[in-house]
C-alpha positions, 0 to 999 in steps of 0.5 A: 433271578436275584435283582437289586431292583426287583428281587425277593431277597435283595435290596439296593442301600446304604449309601451304597453302590459306592459313596467313595471309590477310595478311602483316601479320596473324597466321598461322592454319593451316587446321584441315584440310590436304589434301596431294597428293604427286606423284612425277616420273619421272626426267629428266621434270622439264622436260616436267612443268613445262610442263604444270603451269604451265598449271593455275593460269591455268585455276583463276583463270579459273574462280574456283576457291575452293580456293587451293593452295601448290605446292612442289618437292623440293630433297632426295630424289627429284623430287616435287611437293607441293600443299597446300590448307587447309580449315576442316572436312571439310564445307568441303573437300567443298563445294570439291571439288564446286563444278564437278561436272557441268560437262562443258566444264570437266571436259574442259579439266582432263582434257586437261591431266591426260592431257598430264601423266600420262606424266611421273608415276610415282605420286600419293599423297593425305593429309589432316591435322588441325592440332594447335595444342598441338604447334605453336609461334609460328605468329603469327610466320610470314610465309607469303607471303614464305616461299619455302622449307619444311622438311617433317618427317614423324614415323612413330610406332610403333603405340600410341605416338603420344602420346609425340610430345607429350612429344618436342615439349614437350622440343624446344620448351622447349629451343628457347625456352630457347636463344633460338630461337622458330622458327614451325612448325605440327604436323598429325596424320595423319587419312586416307591416313596413320596414326600420323604427325605432320607438322611444317611449318617456313616459311622466308623463305630457307635462311639460316634453316637456318644460324641453326639450325646456329649455335644447335645448341650452345645448344640442346644446353646448354638440353636438358641431359644429362637432357633429351637422354637422355629425348629419345633414349629416347623417339625410340628406343622410339616413333619408327619413322622420320622423313622430313625434306626441304627444299622450294622454293615454285614460284610458277608452279604455285601458286594463291594468295590475292590478299593473298599476291600483293599482299604479294610481287608480284615473287615471285608475279606477276612482270612478263613476263621477270622470273620468279624464276631457277630453280636448276640441278638443282632438281626441277620437281615441283609442278603447278598447282592442279587444280580441284575 
């Protein structure tokens, strides 16, 4: 059965579940973020894509209570990322158990899982906890219109996780001083990952990256020699590694709230024949939302 927490195909992402109920209202990142990362076998993007696109319709038909934001990797190896958000572990449990014991429904998802399995090499699950004190301007994010995401994972050395807080403060202060108030949400790893922080940066387009590059000198000036030296020292002594990738939202594999669709219907629910054009070479990784 396709489940966000334990499925061979899905993944619970992105700032997913729901960062914002409406485009016009302040974004509220979920307290618990469930993420499933799916590694796609080389050159199996197309077959995977076909099966993945069938999950959202089934979830909608069954009125699955958990909404999922699906993304495909634009950098790194072919992968799919699925994000779902929950208020608490208890809420996550309730959503995971909503279809337990329904043999007919289980069979439908098992059939899709079996068709999808040949195209997958690995699936990894992680659960994260929102850290508002390490986030920035989340109210300024327009999640339904954020079609791209920068996803950064900081792996800290054992016993050095607290230094991430100082690194974040240095970066945030310099950004604001240089005139940049980029929205991002930070999560601390709970299960499936240790000594790690996840930073999610929503972007309405990749032009946002150009803006960041244009202000690189301003950021350096705002940081100053002392701040730069401190940041380098903190990184060298406390950060074991950093994963930084760009992801593109895949609306065909996502199962989002009605308010998201209403905010951007041409993107989330285009008329037949008017689906967003896929870019050559883009990895087709995300699958549709598995059920609970």
